[in-house]
Every structure is written in structure tokens, then in C-alpha cells.
C-alpha positions in Angstrom: -168.3 -97.7 -8.5 -171.8 -98.6 -7.2 -171.7 -101.2 -4.5 -174.1 -104.1 -4.1 -176.9 -102.2 -2.2 -177.2 -99.7 -5.1 -177.6 -102.4 -7.7 -180.2 -104.3 -5.6 -182.2 -101.0 -5.3 -182.1 -100.5 -9.0 -183.2 -104.0 -9.7 -186.2 -103.5 -7.3 -187.2 -100.3 -9.1 -187.2 -102.3 -12.4 -189.3 -105.0 -10.8 -191.8 -102.4 -9.5 -192.0 -100.3 -12.7 -191.2 -102.6 -15.6 -191.8 -106.3 -14.8 -195.0 -107.6 -16.4 -195.1 -104.7 -18.9 -194.2 -104.6 -22.6 -191.1 -102.5 -23.1 -189.7 -100.5 -26.0 -185.9 -100.6 -26.2 -183.8 -98.3 -28.2 -180.2 -97.0 -28.3 -180.2 -93.2 -28.6 -176.4 -93.3 -28.5 -176.3 -95.9 -31.3 -173.9 -98.3 -29.6 -176.5 -100.9 -28.6 -178.8 -100.9 -31.6 -178.6 -104.6 -32.3 -179.0 -105.6 -28.7 -182.0 -103.3 -28.2 -183.7 -104.6 -31.4 -183.8 -108.2 -30.2 -185.5 -107.1 -26.9 -187.7 -104.4 -28.2 -191.4 -104.9 -27.8 -191.1 -107.8 -25.4 -192.5 -108.1 -21.9 -190.0 -107.9 -19.0 -190.5 -111.0 -16.8 -187.8 -110.6 -14.1 -185.3 -108.2 -12.7 -182.5 -109.4 -10.4 -179.2 -108.2 -9.0 -176.3 -110.4 -8.2 -173.6 -108.3 -6.4 -172.7 -105.5 -8.7 -174.5 -106.9 -11.8 -178.1 -106.7 -12.8 -180.1 -109.0 -15.1 -183.4 -108.1 -16.8 -185.3 -111.1 -18.3 -187.7 -110.8 -21.2 -190.5 -113.1 -22.5 -188.4 -114.2 -25.5 -185.9 -116.0 -23.1 -183.2 -113.4 -23.5 -181.7 -111.2 -20.7 -180.2 -107.8 -20.6 -177.0 -107.8 -18.4 -175.7 -104.5 -17.1 -172.7 -103.8 -15.0 -172.5 -100.1 -14.2 -168.7 -100.1 -13.5 -167.1 -96.8 -12.4 -169.2 -94.4 -14.3 -172.5 -96.0 -15.2 -175.9 -94.8 -13.9 -179.6 -95.2 -14.6 -182.0 -92.3 -14.9 -185.7 -93.2 -14.3 -188.3 -90.8 -15.6 -192.0 -90.6 -15.5 -194.6 -91.8 -13.0 -192.2 -93.7 -10.9 -193.6 -96.1 -8.4 -191.7 -96.7 -5.1 -190.6 -100.3 -4.5 -192.6 -101.3 -1.4 -189.7 -103.4 -0.1 -187.5 -100.3 0.3 -188.1 -98.5 3.5 -190.9 -95.9 3.3 -193.1 -94.1 5.8 -194.7 -97.5 6.6 -191.5 -99.5 6.5 -188.5 -99.6 8.9 -184.9 -98.7 8.8 -182.4 -99.9 11.3 -179.1 -98.4 12.4 -176.2 -100.5 13.5 -174.2 -101.3 16.5 -170.8 -103.0 16.7 -172.4 -106.5 16.8 -174.5 -105.7 13.7 -177.9 -105.8 15.5 -180.7 -103.4 14.7 -181.6 -100.6 17.0 -185.0 -98.8 17.3 -185.6 -95.2 18.2 -187.4 -96.0 21.4 -189.6 -93.0 20.8 -192.6 -94.4 19.0 -191.4 -92.9 15.7 -189.8 -95.4 13.3 -186.4 -94.6 11.9 -187.9 -94.8 8.4 -190.5 -92.2 9.2 -187.8 -89.8 10.3 -185.6 -90.7 7.3 -188.3 -89.7 4.9 -187.7 -86.1 6.0 -183.9 -86.3 6.1 -182.0 -85.4 3.0 -178.3 -84.8 2.8 -176.6 -81.9 1.0 -176.5 -83.8 -2.2 -180.1 -84.9 -2.0 -179.1 -88.5 -1.8 -181.8 -89.9 0.4 -183.8 -91.7 -2.3 -186.6 -92.5 0.1 -187.9 -89.2 -0.9 -186.5 -88.8 -4.4 -187.6 -92.2 -5.6 -191.0 -92.1 -3.8 -193.8 -91.6 -6.2 -195.8 -91.9 -8.4 -195.3 -88.5 -9.8 -193.8 -87.3 -13.0 -190.1 -86.7 -12.3 -186.6 -87.8 -13.3 -184.4 -89.6 -10.8 -180.8 -90.7 -10.9 -179.9 -94.1 -9.5 -176.2 -94.8 -9.2 -173.9 -94.8 -6.2 -175.8 -91.7 -5.0 -179.4 -91.3 -5.8 -181.3 -88.0 -6.2 -184.2 -86.4 -7.9 -183.0 -84.3 -10.9 -186.1 -82.4 -11.9 -189.8 -82.6 -12.5 -191.0 -83.4 -16.0 -193.2 -81.3 -18.2 -193.5 -83.9 -21.0 -193.1 -87.6 -21.2 -191.0 -89.3 -22.4 -188.2 -86.8 -22.0 -185.6 -86.2 -24.6 -182.5 -88.3 -24.0 -179.8 -86.4 -22.2 -176.2 -87.3 -22.9 -174.9 -90.5 -24.2 -177.7 -92.9 -23.5 -176.6 -96.5 -24.3 -180.1 -98.0 -24.0 -183.5 -96.6 -23.2 -186.3 -98.8 -21.8 -189.7 -97.3 -22.2 -193.3 -98.2 -21.1 -196.4 -96.0 -21.3 -195.6 -94.4 -17.9 -191.9 -94.8 -17.1 -188.6 -94.8 -19.0 -185.1 -95.8 -17.8 -181.9 -94.4 -19.5 -178.6 -96.1 -19.1 -175.3 -94.1 -19.5 -171.7 -95.1 -19.2 -171.9 -98.8 -18.2 -168.9 -101.2 -18.2 -171.1 -103.9 -19.6 -174.4 -103.8 -21.5 -175.2 -107.0 -23.4 -177.9 -109.5 -24.4 -177.4 -113.0 -23.0 -179.4 -116.2 -23.1 -180.3 -118.1 -20.0 -177.3 -120.4 -20.1 -175.0 -117.4 -20.5 -176.6 -115.7 -17.6 -176.2 -118.7 -15.4 -172.5 -119.0 -16.4 -171.9 -115.4 -15.3 -173.7 -116.0 -12.0 -171.9 -119.2 -11.3 -168.6 -117.3 -11.4 -169.8 -114.8 -8.8 -169.3 -115.2 -5.1 -172.3 -115.5 -2.8 -174.6 -112.5 -2.3 -176.2 -112.6 1.2 -179.3 -110.7 0.0 -180.0 -113.6 -2.5 -178.8 -116.4 -0.3 -178.3 -116.1 3.4 -178.2 -119.8 4.0 -175.6 -121.6 6.0 -174.2 -123.1 2.8 -173.5 -119.6 1.4 -171.7 -118.6 4.6 -169.8 -121.8 4.6 -168.7 -121.2 1.0 -167.4 -117.7 1.7 -165.7 -118.9 4.9 -164.0 -121.8 3.2 -162.7 -119.8 0.3 -161.3 -117.0 2.5 -159.6 -119.4 4.9 -157.7 -121.3 2.3 -156.3 -118.2 0.5 -152.9 -116.5 1.3 -154.3 -113.3 -0.3 -154.8 -110.3 2.1 -158.3 -110.1 3.3 -158.5 -106.5 2.0 -158.2 -107.9 -1.5 -160.4 -110.9 -1.0 -163.4 -108.8 0.1 -163.1 -106.9 -3.2 -162.9 -110.1 -5.3 -166.4 -110.6 -6.7 -165.7 -114.3 -7.2 -165.2 -114.6 -3.4 -168.2 -112.5 -2.3 -170.6 -110.4 -4.3 -171.2 -106.7 -4.0 -168.5 -105.4 -1.7 -166.7 -102.3 -2.9 -164.3 -99.8 -1.5 -166.5 -98.2 1.1 -167.9 -101.5 2.6 -164.4 -103.1 2.5 -162.9 -100.4 4.7 -165.9 -100.3 7.1 -166.4 -104.1 7.4 -162.7 -104.6 8.3 -162.7 -101.8 10.8 -165.9 -103.1 12.5 -164.3 -106.5 12.8 -161.0 -105.1 14.0 -159.2 -106.9 11.2 -155.9 -105.8 9.6 -156.5 -105.5 5.9 -153.1 -107.0 5.2 -153.8 -110.2 7.1 -153.9 -113.3 4.8 -157.3 -114.9 4.6 -156.0 -118.2 5.8 -154.6 -116.6 9.0 -158.1 -115.5 10.1 -160.0 -117.4 12.7 -163.2 -119.1 11.4 -165.4 -117.0 13.7 -163.8 -113.8 12.4 -164.6 -114.8 8.8 -168.1 -115.8 9.6 -168.5 -112.5 11.4 -167.5 -110.6 8.3 -170.1 -112.5 6.2 -172.9 -111.8 8.8 -171.9 -108.1 9.1 -171.9 -107.8 5.3 -175.4 -109.2 5.2 -176.5 -106.8 7.8 -175.0 -103.7 6.3 -176.2 -104.6 2.8 -179.7 -104.9 4.1 -179.5 -101.4 5.6 -178.0 -100.0 2.4 -180.9 -101.4 0.3 -183.5 -100.1 2.8 -182.0 -96.6 3.2 -180.0 -95.9 0.0 -177.1 -95.0 2.2 -174.0 -96.8 3.2 -174.6 -96.2 6.9 -172.0 -98.0 9.0 -171.9 -96.0 12.2 -173.0 -97.5 15.4 -175.1 -96.8 18.5 -175.9 -93.3 17.3 -178.1 -91.0 19.4 -181.1 -89.6 17.5 -179.4 -86.2 16.7 -176.2 -87.9 15.6 -178.1 -90.3 13.4 -179.9 -87.5 11.6 -176.6 -85.7 11.2 -175.1 -88.8 9.6 -178.0 -89.2 7.2 -177.5 -85.6 6.1 -173.7 -85.7 5.8 -171.7 -88.5 4.2 -168.6 -87.7 6.3 -170.5 -88.6 9.5 -171.7 -92.1 8.3 -168.4 -94.0 8.4 -165.8 -95.1 10.8 -162.7 -94.8 8.5 -163.7 -94.3 4.9 -162.3 -91.0 3.5 -161.1 -90.1 7.0 -157.3 -90.3 6.3 -155.3 -88.2 8.6 -158.2 -87.7 11.0 -158.2 -89.3 14.5 -159.9 -92.7 14.8 -163.3 -92.4 16.3 -162.4 -95.1 18.8 -158.7 -94.8 19.7 -157.6 -91.4 18.3 -154.9 -92.8 16.1 -154.7 -91.1 12.7 -156.5 -93.1 10.0 -154.1 -94.3 7.3 -154.6 -94.2 3.5 -152.8 -96.5 1.1 -153.4 -98.2 -2.1 -154.5 -101.9 -2.2 -155.8 -103.5 -5.4 -155.6 -100.3 -7.3 -158.2 -98.8 -4.9 -157.8 -96.5 -1.9 -157.7 -98.3 1.5 -158.6 -96.6 4.7 -157.8 -98.2 8.1 -156.8 -97.7 11.7 -153.3 -99.2 12.5 -154.3 -99.4 16.2 -157.8 -100.8 16.2 -156.9 -103.1 13.3 -153.4 -104.0 14.4 
């Protein structure tokens, strides 16, 4: 399932390519004909992400709400413009250390400049694949990659396209979402009100206090609380495992058993890793990497994480074998020594 950084990146691509433009909406698959009809021909006025959900506003006061779920993805096609707030050759991209501070290269070359030339084996570094404008087709889901160059525009729909959004230069096709619905402003606010805080939208002390207070009054294991979108928005299976390892927290510890400083540290580290994820398109959680190791990690997903998908392998810190179990119907990876 796409985690929060992916949805924020998608929303920013909509803001860059669709907001302020009149949009044609259709449902090639036929399952969203009525919803597409009420939005067709209107100007998109806003694109925003809240955790794992995205909301697109139109000038008739209605919104398109999308939750990609496990299988959803957007394909952008056409003369795609790069969102300037996502790292590019002129931007910056940090790596992390255990305290969640940002590190420079120390060489006069920014991390983002180097990243522009680093693609992994799946072509997932979207700094290159989303960079444009040029006529191309790009997949944006949990992993992002350029699919092909276009000879004609708009391209024929491929697969079961729930909804297509089309301007003169760019189209976006949605496949396989868990939710795709038209809401009015009050309904959108009701959905947002049920969601936990998203540090990319609100990094205030009040948001941190809200998260901390909820976690510290719950008997629920912290490994479940971090996946509860009413507690905190955007965290999925990868970030859950990595955040808990980085904090040295046992995933089975009840929320109410954790020290206040520990909970606040989880919130701040989530804000930090989410920012890196949005800038880079990668869930990079490794720390203090030398330049060569950083490039290797950007190329290979297996080298980006402390514990995720490393079951049976020695912990990178203590050497204990990483455990794999099920928690909340999802796979949980953790070190029984570092997170005792």
C-alpha cells in the first residue's frame, strides 16, 4: 500500500499539472461514469494529500477523493511538468542519521544533484522519471517509474482505468483504487477530521501534542497504533518497522507504557522521514551513510532499510537475527535485541 510520502508526491504532481486548468473527466472502465460526469469540464482548484488519501477540488465546490489502497496507482502521461518542491538538480535531498538530522555531502555536490543520476534496478528514482516536460508516461504508486515515451497524445487507456483526468497536455489515469468518490466540502472535512495528524500538513506543537496524548493513553501496542490512520496519518508497513527500530522501541509495548520523550521522538522522526520520502521518492531510512553506500542504497531497495524485509538476516547494529511476525494483519520486522 502506498505510504504517505507517495500520496503527497502525487498530490504535488496534480497541483503542478492540473490545478488552474479545465479538466475533462471520464471513466473508461465504466465504474465511475456518474462521478466523472459531475466533475467533467470544471477547473481544478486544489490538490491536497492527507496521509494516504488525496483530495482534488473543482470550481463547482465538489471534490474527488481517492484512496489507492493496496493496488491503486496513477499513470501520468503527456508533457509532464516536475513539481518544483520535489528535489531536482537545483533542490536538495538529505540523508538521515539516528537523531533524524540532515547530512550534507561535504563535497560541494548536493545529494539531489547526485540522485538525479541514480536509478535503482526497478527505475524507481522518480527524480528522473517524473522530470519533464516531455511526452512520456509515468507510473506513480508506491514505486514510481517511467513506462515509455509517447508517440501520440492522449494515449489509449491501458487496463481497467476507473477515471481519466485530461487537459490539453497531460492526462492522469487511475486504476485499482480502494476509494474513488465525489464529495462536497462538508463531507471532505468530515473525512479529514477523522484522520490523525499529518506532519507534512501540520508540524505544529499542537499536532505533536495530539499524537503524543493519544498514544500515551492507549493500551494498544505501539506497532498497531502507528498503523492506525486515526492516530497518525500516512505511516504504513515500511515506515512502522523503521521508525520503531530507529527509536529502539519494542513494537509490542503498549502506547501508555512509553515515555513522553519517546513518543515525541517518534512523531519528529516521522516528520523527518516523510520529508525525505517526498523529496526523493524513496523510503530511505538508513543513517550516516558514506557516499558510496548512499548511492548503493538508492540503487537497491534492500540497502535502504534497517529491518524491513530483512527477516533472518543479522541486525545491522547488534547482529541478532531480524524477526518476522504478523501484527495487525501485516508483516512486522524487528530486532529483539535493539528493540527489547
